[in-house]
C-alpha positions as CSV (number, residue, x, y, z in Angstrom):
1,M,0.0,0.0,0.0
2,P,1.4,3.5,-0.9
3,Q,2.4,5.7,2.1
4,P,0.2,8.8,2.7
5,R,1.7,12.0,1.4
6,K,1.6,15.1,3.5
7,K,1.7,17.4,0.4
8,F,-1.6,15.9,-0.7
9,A,-3.1,16.1,2.8
10,Q,-3.8,12.4,2.7
11,H,-5.6,10.9,5.7
12,W,-7.4,7.7,4.8
13,L,-10.6,6.7,6.6
14,K,-10.3,3.3,8.2
15,S,-13.3,3.3,10.6
16,E,-16.0,0.9,9.3
17,K,-18.5,2.7,11.4
18,A,-17.8,6.1,9.8
19,L,-17.7,4.5,6.3
20,H,-21.1,3.0,7.0
21,Q,-22.5,6.3,8.1
22,I,-21.3,8.0,4.9
23,V,-22.8,5.3,2.7
24,T,-26.1,5.4,4.7
25,A,-26.3,9.2,4.5
26,A,-26.1,9.1,0.7
27,S,-29.5,7.1,0.4
28,L,-28.1,5.2,-2.5
29,L,-30.3,3.5,-5.2
30,P,-29.2,0.9,-7.8
31,T,-29.8,3.6,-10.5
32,D,-27.5,6.2,-8.9
33,R,-24.5,7.6,-10.7
34,I,-21.9,8.7,-8.1
35,L,-18.9,11.0,-8.1
36,E,-16.2,10.4,-5.6
37,I,-13.4,12.9,-5.1
38,G,-10.1,11.6,-3.8
39,P,-10.9,7.9,-3.3
40,G,-7.4,7.4,-1.7
41,T,-6.9,3.7,-0.9
42,G,-10.5,2.8,-2.0
43,N,-12.0,2.0,1.4
44,L,-15.1,4.1,0.7
45,T,-15.1,3.2,-3.0
46,R,-15.2,-0.5,-2.2
47,Q,-18.4,0.0,-0.2
48,L,-20.1,2.2,-2.8
49,L,-19.5,0.1,-5.9
50,P,-22.0,-2.8,-5.2
51,L,-24.8,-0.3,-4.5
52,V,-24.8,2.0,-7.5
53,Q,-25.1,1.9,-11.3
54,S,-21.8,3.7,-11.8
55,L,-19.1,5.4,-9.8
56,L,-16.8,8.0,-11.3
57,A,-13.7,8.6,-9.1
58,V,-11.2,11.4,-9.5
59,E,-7.7,11.0,-7.8
60,L,-4.8,13.3,-8.1
61,D,-2.1,10.9,-6.8
62,R,-0.8,8.8,-9.7
63,D,0.6,6.1,-7.4
64,L,-2.8,5.7,-5.7
65,C,-4.5,5.4,-9.1
66,E,-2.2,2.4,-9.9
67,F,-3.0,1.0,-6.5
68,L,-6.7,1.4,-6.9
69,V,-6.7,-0.4,-10.3
70,K,-4.9,-3.4,-8.7
71,K,-7.1,-3.4,-5.6
72,L,-10.5,-3.0,-7.3
73,G,-9.8,-4.7,-10.6
74,Q,-11.8,-4.2,-13.7
75,K,-15.4,-3.3,-12.9
76,D,-18.1,-2.3,-15.4
77,N,-19.5,0.4,-13.1
78,F,-16.2,1.9,-12.1
79,L,-14.2,4.6,-13.9
80,L,-11.1,6.2,-12.4
81,V,-9.8,9.5,-13.7
82,Q,-6.3,10.7,-12.7
83,G,-6.1,14.5,-12.2
84,D,-6.8,17.6,-10.1
85,F,-10.6,17.8,-9.5
86,L,-10.4,21.6,-9.2
87,S,-8.8,22.2,-12.6
88,L,-10.1,19.1,-14.5
89,D,-12.7,19.5,-17.3
90,L,-14.5,16.4,-16.1
91,D,-17.1,16.4,-18.9
92,A,-14.3,16.3,-21.5
93,Q,-12.5,13.5,-19.7
94,I,-15.5,11.2,-19.7
95,A,-17.0,12.2,-23.1
96,L,-16.4,8.7,-24.4
97,F,-18.0,7.1,-21.3
98,P,-21.7,7.8,-21.4
99,A,-22.5,5.4,-18.6
100,F,-20.6,7.7,-16.2
101,Q,-21.8,11.1,-17.4
102,N,-24.0,13.4,-15.3
103,P,-23.5,11.9,-11.8
104,K,-26.2,13.2,-9.5
105,K,-24.7,12.4,-6.2
106,V,-21.3,13.2,-4.7
107,V,-19.9,11.0,-1.9
108,A,-16.4,11.7,-0.7
109,N,-13.8,12.1,2.0
110,I,-12.2,15.3,0.6
111,P,-8.8,16.8,1.3
112,Y,-9.3,19.4,4.1
113,N,-6.9,21.9,2.7
114,I,-9.1,22.5,-0.4
115,T,-12.5,22.1,1.1
116,G,-13.6,25.7,0.2
117,P,-12.6,25.4,-3.5
118,I,-14.3,22.0,-3.8
119,L,-17.5,23.3,-2.3
120,E,-17.4,26.2,-4.7
121,K,-16.9,23.8,-7.7
122,L,-19.8,21.6,-6.5
123,L,-22.3,24.3,-5.6
124,G,-21.1,27.3,-7.5
125,T,-21.3,30.8,-6.0
126,I,-24.0,33.3,-5.1
127,S,-23.1,35.1,-8.3
128,E,-22.9,31.9,-10.4
129,P,-24.8,28.9,-8.9
130,A,-24.0,25.5,-10.5
131,P,-26.1,25.3,-13.7
132,N,-26.8,21.6,-13.2
133,P,-26.7,21.0,-9.4
134,Y,-26.3,17.6,-7.8
135,D,-29.2,16.1,-6.0
136,L,-27.2,15.2,-3.0
137,I,-23.7,15.8,-1.6
138,V,-22.2,13.8,1.3
139,L,-18.8,14.9,2.5
140,L,-16.4,14.1,5.3
141,V,-14.8,17.4,6.3
142,Q,-12.9,19.0,9.2
143,K,-15.2,19.4,12.2
144,E,-14.7,23.1,12.4
145,V,-15.6,23.6,8.8
146,A,-18.7,21.4,9.2
147,E,-19.9,23.5,12.1
148,R,-19.7,26.6,9.9
149,L,-21.6,24.9,7.1
150,Y,-24.7,23.9,9.2
151,A,-24.5,26.7,11.8
152,K,-27.6,28.6,12.7
153,P,-27.9,32.4,12.9
154,G,-26.8,33.7,16.3
155,S,-24.2,31.1,16.9
156,K,-20.5,31.7,17.0
157,A,-19.8,29.4,14.0
158,F,-22.3,31.3,11.8
159,G,-20.3,33.3,9.3
160,A,-20.0,34.4,5.6
161,L,-19.3,30.8,4.6
162,S,-22.5,29.7,6.3
163,V,-24.6,32.2,4.4
164,K,-22.9,31.5,1.0
165,V,-23.4,27.7,1.3
166,Q,-26.8,27.8,2.8
167,Y,-28.0,30.2,0.1
168,L,-27.2,27.4,-2.4
169,A,-28.0,24.3,-0.3
170,S,-29.5,23.0,2.9
171,C,-26.9,21.4,5.1
172,E,-27.2,19.0,8.0
173,L,-24.8,17.2,10.3
174,I,-24.8,13.4,10.0
175,A,-22.1,12.4,12.5
176,H,-18.9,13.4,14.2
177,V,-15.8,11.4,13.3
178,P,-12.8,11.3,15.7
179,A,-9.2,11.8,14.4
180,S,-8.5,8.1,15.5
181,A,-10.7,7.0,12.6
182,F,-8.0,7.9,10.1
183,H,-4.6,6.7,9.1
184,P,-2.6,8.7,9.7
185,A,-4.6,10.5,12.4
186,P,-5.0,14.2,11.6
187,K,-4.7,16.9,14.3
188,V,-8.4,17.7,14.2
189,D,-11.7,15.8,14.4
190,S,-14.0,15.5,11.5
191,A,-17.7,15.4,10.7
192,I,-20.0,14.0,8.0
193,V,-22.3,16.6,6.4
194,R,-25.1,16.2,3.9
195,L,-25.9,19.0,1.5
196,R,-29.0,19.2,-0.8
197,P,-28.6,21.9,-3.5
198,Q,-31.7,24.0,-3.7
199,T,-33.1,27.2,-5.2
200,P,-32.8,30.0,-2.7
201,E,-36.0,31.1,-0.9
202,I,-35.4,34.6,-2.0
203,A,-32.9,35.3,-4.9
204,A,-30.3,38.1,-4.6
205,Q,-31.1,40.8,-7.2
206,N,-27.4,41.9,-7.1
207,P,-25.3,38.9,-6.1
208,R,-22.1,41.0,-6.2
209,L,-23.6,43.4,-3.7
210,L,-24.6,40.5,-1.4
211,D,-21.1,39.1,-1.6
212,N,-19.7,42.5,-0.7
213,L,-22.1,43.0,2.2
214,L,-21.2,39.6,3.6
215,K,-17.5,40.4,3.4
216,M,-17.9,43.8,5.1
217,G,-20.5,42.5,7.6
218,F,-18.4,39.7,8.9
219,S,-15.1,41.6,8.7
220,S,-15.3,42.4,12.4
221,K,-17.8,40.1,14.2
222,R,-17.6,42.1,17.4
223,K,-19.0,45.2,15.8
224,M,-22.6,45.9,15.1
225,L,-23.8,45.5,11.6
226,R,-24.6,49.2,11.1
227,N,-20.9,50.0,11.9
228,N,-19.4,47.4,9.6
229,L,-21.7,48.5,6.7
230,A,-21.1,52.2,7.2
231,G,-19.1,52.4,4.0
232,V,-22.1,51.2,2.0
233,I,-25.1,52.7,3.8
234,E,-25.5,55.4,6.4
235,R,-26.0,54.1,10.0
236,E,-29.4,55.9,10.4
237,E,-30.7,54.5,7.2
238,L,-29.6,51.0,8.0
239,T,-31.2,51.3,11.4
240,K,-34.6,52.1,9.8
241,I,-34.3,49.2,7.4
242,L,-33.5,46.8,10.2
243,E,-36.4,48.1,12.3
244,N,-38.8,47.7,9.3
245,L,-37.6,44.1,9.0
246,N,-38.3,43.6,12.7
247,L,-34.6,43.1,13.3
248,N,-32.7,44.6,16.2
249,P,-30.6,47.6,15.0
250,Q,-27.9,46.4,17.4
251,F,-27.6,43.1,15.6
252,R,-24.2,41.8,14.5
253,A,-23.6,40.0,11.2
254,E,-24.1,36.5,12.7
255,D,-27.6,37.5,14.0
256,L,-29.1,37.7,10.5
257,S,-30.4,34.6,8.7
258,V,-29.7,33.9,5.1
259,T,-33.1,35.3,4.1
260,D,-32.4,38.4,6.2
261,W,-29.1,38.9,4.4
262,V,-30.7,38.5,0.9
263,T,-33.6,40.8,1.8
264,L,-31.3,43.5,3.2
265,S,-29.1,43.2,0.1
266,N,-32.1,43.6,-2.2
267,I,-33.4,46.7,-0.3
268,I,-30.0,48.4,-0.5
269,N,-29.8,47.5,-4.2
270,Q,-33.2,49.0,-4.9
271,R,-32.3,52.2,-3.1
272,N,-29.1,52.5,-5.1
273,Q,-31.1,52.2,-8.3
274,E,-33.6,54.9,-7.3
275,P,-33.4,57.8,-9.8
276,V,-32.2,61.1,-8.5
277,F,-34.2,64.1,-9.8
278,A,-32.6,67.5,-10.0
279,S,-34.3,70.3,-8.1
280,P,-36.4,72.6,-10.4
281,I,-34.6,75.8,-11.2
282,S,-36.4,78.8,-9.8
283,P,-37.2,81.5,-12.4
284,P,-35.1,84.6,-12.1
């Protein structure tokens, strides 16, 4: 078996309990087409293969790809692609393999050092949501990141990432996974999360403005929102808006829900678009 490489942030899940929890969370059907990112030594892959129609795996480490081919052998429902998931044109890579195209579920133990970019590629962004979203995404991620993904407004973990992800998908905690469940054991604990991409309850009229407001609003979590957003809207005007939304003017960024953030963004956007009429010129 290849040795784990630190540069690839490789920590291979060995716990049968955690593997079972991941598989169960995916609610797999015999007709499912699955995408797995970073199969590693194939512990999760081995459990997924008998349950699905097809499994497309993307692995960066060339040595691991050779190991996986030897370990799993030739299987009609398994296709392994060697490359960097973040930069890979996956559709082009599998153009000649129609049985593996358009996977609708993602099930993976992803490298923790690129969790953010992977989430962005899977979900898209507020400005550009994924055009063909997955039905379900089950990921094993660092516990601290997981807490931010499913955090509720008013909690310490609720931040800009929470809003950006929850705008695009519902997120729930499935289970905590201790560091001892991996080889080698990482320095942090992990968690399994399940995301269901969805259309936002209220769409942002100006996604760039919403992104900017989130960046400013969460830039200093100790400050009240009306102070953090002073560069965009006057404090008094924001106070009135918050009061009209039945929100406390002394709220901080983490006190607003995703819907509150979108509503606030849309109100500010509409105000910015209001025409300004010149005062009539008095006759001499």
